[in-house]
Phi, psi and omega in degrees: 000139182280163181297321182290326178292320177296315180297320180296316180295320178296320179295318179297317178298317180298318179297318178298318179295315179301318178297318180295319179295313179298321178296319179295319181290336178267358187285157176297325180298317180294317179295321178295322177298315178298319178298318180296320178295317178299317178296319179298319181287324182278330181220072183293145180279076184271146173286162179304321182297335181293340180274350181283166178296131179298322181297333177269322187278322183300317178302331178294317177294321178295321180302316180297316178293325178298312181299322178297318180293317179299317180298316179296320180293326177298322177297319179301314186290342181253002181255126179292165180301117184187174174300330177295322177294320177301317178295320179296321177296320179294319177296323176296317179301315180296318179296319180293325178291319176298317178302313183290307190278325185259351181237298185294315180303321180291327184279338185308311183299326183266331184266323176087223190303317179301320178290323177296319180297316179296321179300316179298317182290326175294320178299319177296325180289326182297330181305297182294327179294319178292317178301317180297314181296321177302318181289326178299322180282321186286320188299316178296326178293316179299319179299316178297319178296322178295316179298316180296320178299317179296315180296331179276004179087008180269183181256128181268009185302313181299321178296320178298319178296316179297319178298318178297319178297321178293320178297319178296320178298320178295317179297318179297318179298317180290329176291323181286333187301311183302319179295319180290325177294316179301319179299319179285324190273005177296150180308318183298325182296319186256004183302323182291350183281347176141000000 
C-alpha cells in the first residue's frame, strides 16, 4: 500500500471519529446528562447530617473507624502466632489505613492538631503492619523458588538465607507493633473523637 493511500484511509477514519464525537455531543442523551449534573450540583440529595458542622460531625465518622481498628487489634493481641494471626494483622492494617485515609485525613482541615497527631501515629503504625504483610506474601514465594532451584539441581542456600531475613523482618515488625499501638491508643490521641 502506498503512503498516500495510507494517509487517505487515516484521514477518513479521523473524519468518521470526529463525526461520531460531534453526534454524541449533540445528542439528547448528552444534554440530559448535563441537565442531571446541573440538578445534582444545585440541589444535592444530602442526608440531614451533611448540614451539620463538619467539626462536630467528622469526629463521629472517625470514631466508628477508630473502633473498628481497635477491635481488629484486639483480635491480634488474643491470637497466637499462626496464619490466623497473620490474617488478623492484615485486617488490622486495612482497618488502620481506612481510619487514616478515609476518616482522619478528611477531618484534618476542620479538626486541626488532634487529627494531625492521630494521622502521624497511624503512619507510624502502618510501618510494622506493612512490613509484616510484605513478609507474609514474600516467604511462600521464596520457599517455592528454593524448591524449584533444588529440583533444577541448584543450591537453595541463598533462598534459605533470604527466607530467614524475611522471617526476622516479620519478628521485628511484631516487636515494634505494641509500642506504636500504645502511642496511638493513648487517651490523648482519641480524646477528640467524643
